[in-house]
N, C-alpha and C positions, 0 to 999 in steps of 0.2 A: 254683370248686373250693376246698374248705377244706383247709388243711394238716393232715396227720395225722402227728404226730411219732412215733407208734408204728411207722410204716413206716420212718422214719429209723433207729430203734433196731434193727429187724429186719434191715435191710440191713447196718448196721455189724456186728451180731452174726454174720450169715451170712458176710461177708467175713473177719472175724476168725477164725472157725472153719475156713473154707476154707484159710486161710493157716497153720493149726496154731498159732494164738496163744491164750494164755489171756487172760482179762481183766487179770490181773496184769501180763503182759508188755506188752499194749497200753497199759495205764495208765502203766507206766514210760516207754515210748517216746513217748507223747503228752503226758505231764505232766498228765493228767486223773486225779483221784483214782479209785481202783477202784470205790468206792461210787457215785460220780457216773456213771461209765461204766456200771455195772450198771443204774442208774436210767434212763439214756438207752436202753440196750438193751431194757429191759422196757417202755419207753414211759411211765414215770411222771415223767420229766423231759424238758424240751425243751432241746436243745443250741443254743447261740448260734453265730454264724459263726466266731468265734475257736476255739471248742472243736471244731467240725466240721473246721476247717482243720488243727488239730493232730492230730486223729484220722486224717484223710486222709493227712497226711504220714507218720504212724507206720505206716499201712497201705501206704506206698510208692505212693500214687496222688495225682493232682491233685484238689483240691476239686471242680472242675467235673465230673470223672468220677464222683465220689461222688454229687454232686447229680443227674447224669444218671440214675444207677441208681435213686435215690430217686424221681425224677419218673416214670420208667418204671413202677416198681412202683405208684406212686400212681395213674397212669392205668389200669393193669390192674385195680386194686382198684375203681375207679369203674366200669369197664366190667362188672365182675362184678355190681354192684348194679343195673344197668339191666335 
């Protein structure tokens, strides 16, 4: 299974909007530049573990929970292709 970092961005963007946060707010809370966050959410940049950790904390969740959501979506997308 290949890692699809676009899914990571989609999940982060979905959680952010569900929590009523703008990219600007999440950027400030996580210490990730808004432009970098935007690129992660659109799938044009891959986030490293440190960045994912800071984003997860800013979203008030554990990194492991964020990863679990990403993995679940990844598995669903693979199932759709079969």
